[in-house]
N, C-alpha and C positions, 0 to 999 in steps of 0.2 A: 631150272632157277634161275631166278633174278635177282640182280638187288637195285633195290626201289630209293630212289634217290629224292630228297626233296629240295629243291632250288626258291630263295626267300632274295626280295629284290624289296627294296624298297619303295614306294609309290609318289614316282616323280614326274606324275606323268596330269599336271595342272595347267599347264599353261603358262607358267608366272613363274621364274627365274626363283621369285623371292618364296611362294608358297614351295615352290620345291625343297629350296633349300631348309625352309622351318618345318619340313615335313624328315627331313632327315639330320635335322638335331632335334625331335622330338623323339626321332627311334636310339639316337643314340644314349640321352641320358633316360628315357625311360623302360629300354631296352638294358645298352649295355649299360648305363649307371647303376638303375637297380633292380631288370630284371623282371620287369613287369608285363611288356611287352610295345608296340607301337604300332604302322602303319604299316600293313608290310602286303606285299604279293604273292603267288607261290604257286609253283608251280610240278606235276610230277613226272620221274626220267624212269622209267621201266622198258627193256628192249630196247637197243638204239638209242642213237647219239641225241633224241628230239625228248623233251618236254611235253607236259599237257597240262592247258587250262581250263578257265570258263571265261566268259566276259559278254559285255552286254553286245548284242545287236538288235535289229531290228525285225529283222528275216532268219528263220534257221535254227539251227545253232549254236552255242554258245560254248560250247566245246571246240580248242584252236589246237593247235601245236606249234611248235616254233624250237629253232636248232636251242640245245638246253645251256639256258646262264647264259643266251643272247635273245630274250626278249628284250625291242629296244624301246617300250615305252614307257619302263624302268630304271631302275639303278644297281646293279648285282651286287647284292650283300656278300651269301653264305649260301650252304650246301648242308645240310644233317640226313645219314644214312639212315633210313628206316627198317632196314632186313631184308629179308630175300622173300620173295613168293614162290609159291611149289606150283605156278600154274604158268603153263608152256606160250608160249607166243598165241597159239592161234585163239587160246582163252582171253590174254587178255584184249585180243584186238574185238572178241565178242563185246568181252565187258566196257569197253571202250561206245561200242555201236552202240547198247543200249543205253549208258550215260547219255548219248549226244541226242538220242531222239528223246530221254528225261528230264536236260535240263537246256530248253531251249534260249535265245538270245535274249527275246523279252523279258524273262521270265527272272533276272538279273533284279537283288537287291542287294545295299550295301551294307546292309543290317542282317540282312538273316539271311540270304541268297548269293555270294558273292565268291568268288575262286578258291576265296580257305577254306571254305563249307562243300566245294567242289571235291578239293584234294584230301581233305578226311576222309566223303563221299569212295570217293577211289580208293583209298588207301583202307578202306574199312575191306572193301571185297576185294582186293587183291591179296589179303590175308595178314598186314601189318600192322605197328600200330600209328596212330594218330599221329596229328599233325601236335606236336609243342604246343601246350595253353597257352603260351605269350604273343604264338604267330598273330591271332586271330582274337585274343584278350579281349582290344578295342570294341568291335565288331559283337561280339558275345554282348558287351557290359550295353551298348547303346540297344541293342534289342536286346533285352530286358528292361532297361530302362524304358524303354517306348512301352514296352509289354505292361508293366505298371504304371506309368502314366494312364493305356488305354484302359486297364482296371479299375485304378482311381477313377478315371471320370465316368468311367459305367457306373461303379458305386453312389457319384455324389449326384449325380440323375435318378439314380434309382429307389435314396433317399427324400433326394426331393420329392419325386410323387407322391410317395408313403406321408410325409409330414404334409403333403396337401390333403392325399385321401384320410388324413385323421384331423384335419383340422376341418373338412365342408361335416365330419358325423359328430366334432364335438358341437359343432356351429349349431347342426340340424337339432341336436340334445338341450342343449340352451336353447333355440326357438320355443321347443316344444314345450319344457317345462315352462318357461316364461311367460307363453300362453295361457298354459293353465292354472299358474297363479297370480295374473292382473285380477281386481275384481273389480263387478259390476255393480253398477249403480241399484240399491235396494230398492224393490218392489213386488206387487203378493205374486206377482206370474210370475220370477225366477230365486222364491225366494229358497224352495225344494227343488231347483235343478243345476246337474250338472256338480261343479267342485264344490265346498263347500266356501264360502266368502268370509273374509274378517268383515263381521258385525260387532254391531255393537253388544248384543248377549254374550258372542261369543268371550267380548272381556270378564261381562258380568261375574263367568262360570273361574273367573283366574280367581275372585278375588274370596276370600274368605268369609264365609258368614261371620258377622257379631250380632252385637243387641238390635233388636228392629228398633223405630222412634215408635216413643210411644202416639196414638191415636187423639184426637181431641177430650174425648169423651173423661179417658184416662189422668190429661194433663186437667182438666176440671175439677173433677173428683181430689188429685192431687194438693188444689190450693183451697181448697173446704177442708180437708184435712190438715192442711199448715195453719189456718186461719183461724181452728176452733184450740189446737195447741199454744198457738199465740193469747188465746182467750182467757183458758184454762192458766196460764202463767200468769198471767197478772192480775187474774182474779184478789188470788193474797194480798197485792200490790196495794189493791183499792181500799180491802179492806183496812188494814194495817193505819191507814192514811187515813179513813169515816175514823177511825178511834181514836187517832190522837186528839182529833177535831173536837 
């Protein structure tokens, strides 16, 4: 059995003293002040005095080792004992060889495949607990935000495509309705073809039938009848006037 130790550094390899000091202050506030997390580098020590970690390089493996707690690129912060592994030194060496093949330097990604992710994988294979959540919380949060942003952008593009397709279908539908509803000029040739037109007879069918106008002969008979009634009414008046004379 061997003790597994996690070494943690403040990331101060930006090349700018101002930036490095800012990172140190951020880590003090967010980790030491409120326990949320920070910007850290980590490495795992097991069997011997060296620690193992992962970083970027253009060729070959990104797995490397250095004396524990003495990485010159970062500012040492603290160490955490994660537990003990039951594997022998030979088995641990085999695990490191496998990790060296699986973690090439050019696959390094600040958010999704950094030194803390490597240490998590290493600890899992050693059979000890993974890193405390605060060590890599900022990177995990950034990776999640990037994934959400990517999914949101994809969904927006998909929604835009669906809207355009629906618009095209609606346009074709309206175009068909319009073409079927446009009235053509009345002519004997097209009166019984195609869809019904808005003709005068169509409106006449909407009007309730009322009393038909009288014909000319009926009007003449009515005039004669009215004249006869008027003469019959005036006859007694004429007779009375003659007697008075």
